[in-house]
N, C-alpha and C positions, 0 to 999 in steps of 0.2 A: 867474862861476860863482856857484852859489847855496851855501846852506849850511844845514844842520840845524838851523838854532836856536829855541828854543821859549820864549815866556816864562810859562810855569806852570815850577815848582820839579822839582824833578827829586831822585833818592835818588842820594848820592854813594854809591860805591864803599864809601868806608870804612863809613859807614850798615848799606849788605846787606851788611856782614861783620861788623858789630856784631852785627845781628840772626840771623844764621844760629849764631856761634860762641854767643851767649847762651840760644840754644834748643838749644843743643848742652850747653852748661855747665846749665839748668837738668834738660833730662834727665839726667845724667852725677848730678847730686846727687840725684837722688830715687832712683833706681837701687841709689847708694850705699847711700842712708836705708835703704832697704828689706831691701839686704842685710843692713847693721847691728841693723836692727830689734830690739828688744825691747819689753818693753810700760812702759816708764817713760813719763810724762807730755813729758817735752823730746823725746824722739824722739818722741811724735805729735806733739809742735808743730812738728819742724820737718820731718815730713812735711806738712802742713796748708801751711807756708808753699813747701815745695820746688814743692805741687802748685799752689798760688799763684801762683810764678815763672812754672812751667812755662806754665799758661794764660796770663798776661799775654806771653811770647815770643815765644809761638803766635800771638798776635794779631796781632803786631808782627812775623813773616816773612810770615805772611800779607798783610799789606800793604805789604810790600816788594813782593813777589811781583807782589802786584795793580798795581803803581804801574808797575812793571816794563813788564808788558803793554799798562797802558793808552799807555806813553811809546812801546812799538813801532808800536801802533795808531794814534798820531798822526802818524807819519810816513809810514806807510802811507797815509793816507789824505791827505794832504799831497802825497804824489808819486803818488799817483793824479790829485787833482786838478791836477794842474802837465800830466800827460799828457795827461786831459782836454782840456784846455783847449788845448794846445797843436793835437792833432787837431782841433777844431771848430774851429780857425784856419786850418788847412791847409786849401789849395785845389791841388787838383792840375793844375787846368787854367789855372792866372795864369802870365801871361808873364813868363818871366824878365828879359829887359831891360829 
């Protein structure tokens, strides 16, 4: 039986969860900061840092989703190549004996 192993690096479930949690936490922090916003400088600084954190977390989450889709596509192409090879090698008129 063949196994679906690949030599390329894969994202772990923990990394995907960390990226999603990080995105949610940064969005929550940004909304919380806007809710309590006053005109003080430290609050504006907090909003700037929150926006930066949200942006970097968004890029990380997008990378995780892209990598998971690429992993699924590679396995589908490998399976399709195996089926194509079997069909190409199959001779319906070959004698069994």
